C-alpha positions as CSV (number, residue, x, y, z in Angstrom):
1,M,-20.1,-1.9,-15.6
2,R,-17.2,0.6,-16.1
3,Q,-15.3,1.9,-13.1
4,L,-14.2,5.5,-12.8
5,A,-11.2,5.4,-10.5
6,W,-9.6,8.2,-8.5
7,V,-6.2,7.3,-7.1
8,I,-5.2,9.2,-4.0
9,G,-1.4,8.9,-3.8
10,A,-1.0,8.4,-7.5
11,R,2.6,9.6,-7.5
12,G,3.9,7.0,-5.0
13,L,5.3,3.5,-5.7
14,L,2.0,1.7,-5.5
15,G,0.0,4.6,-6.9
16,R,1.9,4.6,-10.1
17,A,1.5,0.8,-10.5
18,I,-2.2,1.1,-9.9
19,T,-2.4,3.8,-12.5
20,R,-0.7,1.6,-15.0
21,Q,-3.2,-1.2,-14.1
22,I,-6.2,1.1,-14.6
23,D,-4.8,2.4,-18.0
24,G,-4.5,-1.2,-19.2
25,R,-8.1,-2.3,-18.2
26,S,-10.9,-1.8,-20.7
27,Q,-13.5,-1.6,-18.0
28,W,-11.7,1.0,-15.9
29,E,-11.2,4.7,-16.5
30,R,-8.8,6.9,-14.6
31,F,-10.4,10.0,-13.2
32,A,-8.3,13.1,-13.9
33,A,-7.7,14.8,-10.5
34,D,-5.3,17.5,-9.4
35,P,-2.8,16.4,-6.7
36,I,-3.9,16.9,-3.1
37,P,-1.8,19.7,-1.5
38,W,-0.6,17.6,1.5
39,G,1.4,20.5,3.0
40,S,-1.8,22.2,4.2
41,A,-4.5,20.2,6.1
42,Q,-7.2,22.7,5.2
43,A,-6.3,23.0,1.5
44,A,-6.0,19.2,1.3
45,T,-9.5,18.6,2.6
46,A,-10.9,21.3,0.4
47,Q,-9.2,19.8,-2.7
48,A,-10.4,16.3,-1.8
49,R,-14.0,17.6,-1.3
50,K,-13.9,19.3,-4.7
51,T,-12.5,16.3,-6.5
52,A,-15.0,13.9,-4.8
53,A,-17.9,16.0,-5.9
54,A,-16.6,16.1,-9.5
55,L,-16.0,12.3,-9.4
56,F,-19.6,11.6,-8.3
57,D,-21.0,14.0,-10.9
58,E,-19.1,12.4,-13.7
59,A,-19.9,8.9,-12.6
60,A,-23.6,9.7,-12.6
61,A,-23.5,11.5,-15.9
62,T,-21.6,8.6,-17.7
63,G,-23.4,5.7,-16.0
64,C,-20.1,4.4,-14.4
65,R,-19.5,3.1,-11.0
66,W,-16.9,5.1,-9.1
67,T,-14.0,3.9,-7.0
68,I,-11.5,5.7,-4.8
69,L,-8.2,4.0,-4.0
70,W,-6.3,5.5,-1.1
71,V,-2.6,4.5,-1.4
72,A,-1.1,7.7,0.1
73,G,0.9,8.0,3.2
74,A,4.2,9.5,4.4
75,G,4.5,7.7,7.7
76,V,7.0,4.9,8.3
77,V,8.0,2.9,11.4
78,A,10.6,5.6,12.3
79,S,8.0,8.4,12.1
80,S,7.3,10.3,15.3
81,A,3.9,9.9,17.1
82,E,3.3,13.6,16.5
83,K,3.7,13.3,12.7
84,L,1.6,10.2,12.6
85,D,-1.2,11.8,14.6
86,A,-1.2,14.8,12.2
87,E,-1.3,12.3,9.2
88,F,-4.3,10.5,10.8
89,A,-6.2,13.8,11.4
90,Q,-5.7,14.8,7.8
91,F,-6.8,11.3,6.7
92,R,-9.9,11.4,8.8
93,D,-10.9,14.9,7.6
94,I,-10.5,13.9,3.9
95,F,-12.6,10.8,4.4
96,D,-15.3,12.8,6.2
97,A,-15.3,15.2,3.2
98,I,-15.6,12.4,0.7
99,G,-18.4,10.8,2.7
100,E,-20.3,14.0,3.0
101,E,-20.1,14.6,-0.7
102,S,-21.2,11.1,-1.5
103,Q,-24.2,11.5,0.7
104,A,-25.1,14.9,-0.9
105,A,-24.8,13.3,-4.3
106,G,-26.7,10.2,-3.4
107,A,-23.7,8.3,-4.7
108,A,-22.8,5.9,-1.9
109,S,-24.4,2.8,-3.3
110,N,-22.7,3.3,-6.6
111,G,-19.1,3.2,-5.4
112,T,-16.4,1.5,-3.5
113,V,-13.3,2.6,-1.6
114,F,-9.9,0.9,-1.1
115,F,-7.6,1.7,1.8
116,A,-4.0,0.6,1.8
117,S,-3.0,-0.6,5.3
118,S,0.2,-2.3,6.5
119,A,0.3,-6.0,7.4
120,G,3.7,-5.5,9.1
121,G,2.4,-2.6,11.1
122,V,-0.8,-4.1,12.4
123,Y,0.6,-7.7,13.0
124,G,3.9,-6.5,14.5
125,G,3.1,-8.0,18.0
126,S,0.7,-10.7,17.0
127,P,1.8,-14.2,18.1
128,N,1.8,-17.5,16.2
129,P,2.6,-16.7,12.5
130,P,1.6,-17.1,9.7
131,H,-0.9,-14.3,10.3
132,T,-4.3,-14.4,8.6
133,E,-7.2,-12.0,8.5
134,L,-8.5,-14.0,11.5
135,T,-5.4,-13.1,13.6
136,P,-6.1,-10.4,16.1
137,P,-3.9,-7.4,15.1
138,V,-1.4,-6.3,17.7
139,A,0.6,-3.2,16.8
140,I,3.8,-2.6,18.6
141,S,4.8,0.7,17.0
142,P,3.1,4.1,16.7
143,Y,3.1,3.5,12.9
144,G,1.1,0.2,13.3
145,Q,-1.2,1.8,15.9
146,V,-2.1,4.7,13.5
147,K,-2.8,2.1,10.7
148,L,-5.2,0.4,13.0
149,R,-6.9,3.8,13.8
150,M,-7.1,4.4,10.1
151,E,-8.7,1.0,9.5
152,E,-11.2,1.8,12.2
153,A,-12.0,5.2,10.6
154,V,-12.5,3.5,7.2
155,A,-15.0,1.0,8.8
156,Q,-16.8,3.9,10.5
157,F,-16.9,5.8,7.1
158,S,-18.5,2.7,5.5
159,G,-21.1,2.4,8.2
160,Q,-22.0,6.1,8.4
161,Y,-22.1,6.8,4.6
162,G,-23.1,3.4,3.2
163,V,-20.0,2.9,1.0
164,S,-18.5,-0.5,0.4
165,V,-14.8,-0.7,1.5
166,L,-11.8,-3.0,1.1
167,T,-9.0,-2.6,3.5
168,G,-5.8,-4.2,2.1
169,R,-3.2,-5.2,4.6
170,I,-0.2,-5.1,2.3
171,A,3.0,-7.1,2.8
172,N,6.4,-5.7,2.1
173,L,6.0,-3.9,-1.1
174,Y,9.0,-3.5,-3.5
175,G,9.9,-2.8,-7.1
176,P,11.3,-0.1,-9.4
177,G,10.5,3.4,-8.3
178,Q,10.8,3.1,-4.6
179,Q,11.3,6.5,-2.9
180,L,14.7,5.9,-1.2
181,G,14.3,9.0,0.9
182,K,12.0,7.0,3.2
183,V,13.5,4.7,5.8
184,Q,11.8,1.7,4.3
185,G,12.1,-0.6,1.3
186,L,14.9,-3.0,2.2
187,I,15.2,-4.5,-1.2
188,S,15.6,-1.1,-2.9
189,H,18.2,0.0,-0.3
190,L,20.1,-3.2,-0.8
191,A,20.0,-2.7,-4.5
192,L,21.2,0.9,-4.2
193,A,24.1,-0.2,-2.0
194,Q,25.3,-2.5,-4.8
195,F,26.0,0.5,-7.0
196,S,27.2,2.8,-4.2
197,P,30.2,3.1,-1.8
198,R,27.8,3.5,1.1
199,P,26.6,0.1,2.5
200,A,23.0,-0.7,3.4
201,S,22.5,-1.0,7.2
202,I,20.6,-3.9,8.6
203,F,19.4,-3.5,12.2
204,V,17.5,-6.8,12.6
205,P,18.6,-10.4,12.8
206,L,19.3,-12.2,9.5
207,E,16.7,-14.8,10.4
208,T,14.0,-12.0,10.3
209,V,11.2,-13.3,8.0
210,R,9.1,-11.1,5.7
211,D,6.6,-11.5,2.9
212,Y,7.6,-9.6,-0.2
213,I,5.2,-8.7,-3.1
214,F,6.3,-7.0,-6.3
215,V,4.5,-3.7,-6.8
216,D,2.9,-4.6,-10.1
217,D,1.5,-7.9,-8.7
218,C,0.0,-6.0,-5.8
219,A,-1.6,-3.4,-8.0
220,E,-3.2,-6.1,-10.2
221,L,-4.5,-7.9,-7.1
222,I,-6.0,-4.7,-5.7
223,C,-7.8,-3.9,-9.0
224,D,-9.1,-7.5,-9.2
225,A,-10.3,-7.3,-5.6
226,M,-12.1,-4.0,-6.3
227,D,-13.8,-5.6,-9.3
228,K,-15.0,-8.3,-6.9
229,L,-16.1,-5.8,-4.3
230,A,-18.1,-3.9,-6.9
231,S,-19.8,-7.2,-7.9
232,V,-20.6,-8.2,-4.4
233,T,-21.9,-4.8,-3.6
234,Q,-24.3,-4.9,-6.5
235,S,-25.7,-8.2,-5.4
236,D,-25.5,-7.9,-1.6
237,G,-25.3,-4.2,-0.8
238,R,-22.8,-2.4,1.4
239,T,-19.8,-4.7,2.1
240,E,-16.7,-4.4,4.3
241,V,-13.8,-6.6,3.6
242,T,-10.3,-6.8,5.1
243,K,-7.8,-8.8,3.0
244,I,-4.1,-9.5,3.3
245,L,-2.2,-8.7,0.1
246,G,1.0,-10.6,-0.2
247,S,2.8,-13.5,-1.8
248,G,2.1,-16.0,1.0
249,V,5.8,-16.8,1.1
250,G,8.1,-16.0,4.0
251,V,11.7,-15.1,3.2
252,T,14.5,-14.5,5.6
253,I,16.9,-11.6,5.2
254,A,19.7,-14.1,4.9
255,T,17.9,-15.7,1.9
256,L,17.4,-12.2,0.4
257,L,21.1,-11.5,0.7
258,G,21.7,-14.8,-1.1
259,Y,19.7,-13.6,-4.0
260,F,21.7,-10.4,-4.2
261,R,24.9,-12.3,-4.0
262,A,23.8,-14.5,-7.0
263,L,22.5,-11.6,-9.1
264,S,25.5,-9.3,-8.6
265,K,28.1,-12.1,-8.4
266,G,29.5,-10.4,-5.4
267,H,29.0,-9.9,-1.7
268,P,26.1,-7.6,-0.7
269,N,27.3,-4.2,0.4
270,I,25.9,-4.2,3.9
271,V,26.8,-3.5,7.5
272,L,25.1,-5.0,10.5
273,G,24.2,-2.8,13.4
274,S,21.7,-2.0,16.1
275,S,18.9,0.6,16.4
276,R,16.3,1.6,19.0
277,L,13.7,0.8,16.2
278,S,14.7,-2.9,16.2
279,S,12.3,-3.5,19.1
280,L,9.4,-2.3,16.9
281,Q,10.2,-5.0,14.3
282,A,8.8,-8.5,14.6
283,V,11.2,-11.4,13.8
284,D,8.6,-13.5,12.0
285,L,5.9,-11.8,9.8
286,R,4.8,-14.7,7.6
287,L,1.3,-14.0,6.1
288,Q,-1.4,-16.1,4.6
289,S,-4.7,-14.7,3.3
290,V,-7.9,-16.7,3.9
291,V,-10.3,-14.0,2.6
292,W,-11.3,-14.1,-1.0
293,S,-8.4,-16.6,-1.5
294,D,-9.6,-17.4,-5.0
295,L,-8.0,-14.1,-6.0
296,D,-4.6,-15.3,-4.8
297,A,-4.5,-18.2,-7.3
298,R,-2.2,-16.4,-9.7
299,E,1.4,-16.3,-10.9
300,L,3.5,-13.8,-9.1
301,T,6.8,-12.3,-10.1
302,P,9.5,-14.5,-8.7
303,L,11.6,-12.7,-6.0
304,P,14.9,-13.0,-7.9
305,A,13.2,-11.5,-11.0
306,G,11.7,-8.7,-9.0
307,I,15.0,-7.9,-7.3
308,N,16.8,-7.9,-10.7
309,A,14.2,-5.4,-12.1
310,T,14.7,-3.2,-9.1
311,M,18.5,-3.3,-9.4
312,L,18.3,-2.4,-13.1
313,D,16.0,0.5,-12.4
314,I,18.3,1.9,-9.7
315,L,21.3,1.4,-11.9
316,T,19.6,3.5,-14.6
317,H,19.1,6.3,-12.1
318,V,22.6,6.0,-10.7
319,Q,24.0,6.5,-14.2
320,Q,21.9,9.6,-14.8
321,P,22.3,12.9,-13.0
322,R,19.0,13.0,-11.3
323,S,17.5,12.3,-7.9
324,L,16.5,8.8,-6.7
325,G,14.0,10.2,-4.2
């Protein structure tokens, strides 16, 4: 059955990649939606309610299943607790509005929802890596704590309104199009530093381990997982799933710098330093998914190839008089 998909956060790195995936899938159709006005909590909720109602109406009229993919979010590890609390309140209000509209339309059993969470955020204090979906999450930063609150709100949404949900705990996402105004995205900041007199700052030990997944690989995995969620829902009814979305490969920052050295044929333009945020970063964040692991049996973009694509994208922007943000 065809899926009518509404991407919330379609202008972000992952949102654009998911949009490309949807446009390339014969059984998916992108639902045309006006952007949510994030600057006003009240206006954002009103717009989400209006769009959700239109989505459910169109899905019913065309005989499609509907799916909502939440890949929005302005928060990062450096964000203040006040800003993260405001983001959570807006998130909760929008999900309540979507749930109420699905209930009014009798649409709950005909749809699915994806929520993009952060593996690094929720497992920041968890011991004994590699972490799996069976690892109890331990957040050590306000960012990670708010991600866990959002995950809980999504589970409550599913139980209250009867909608199947997939929470994706995403590894370190990278690729062309990263918003460099955010204090995140190490690979993109390292790439930018190669074409800039300003070095990239590294505030954690070089033996710090992360799992990096190329954005297009992640988008493909998400859409495949949502197809599976729709199939399971049709056969078994409402379903809640939490899955780690990553490469399953741990890479140290030292190894990452080695790739940059090989690709640029020069020393990475970096400076080592310290930051109060270092205590909010785990040294070892290896990940391994044990949920729906059949979906992970796929070829992923090799890290050197993904870094090269990111560098070429940034070089294109550096050579043009326009913003990188």
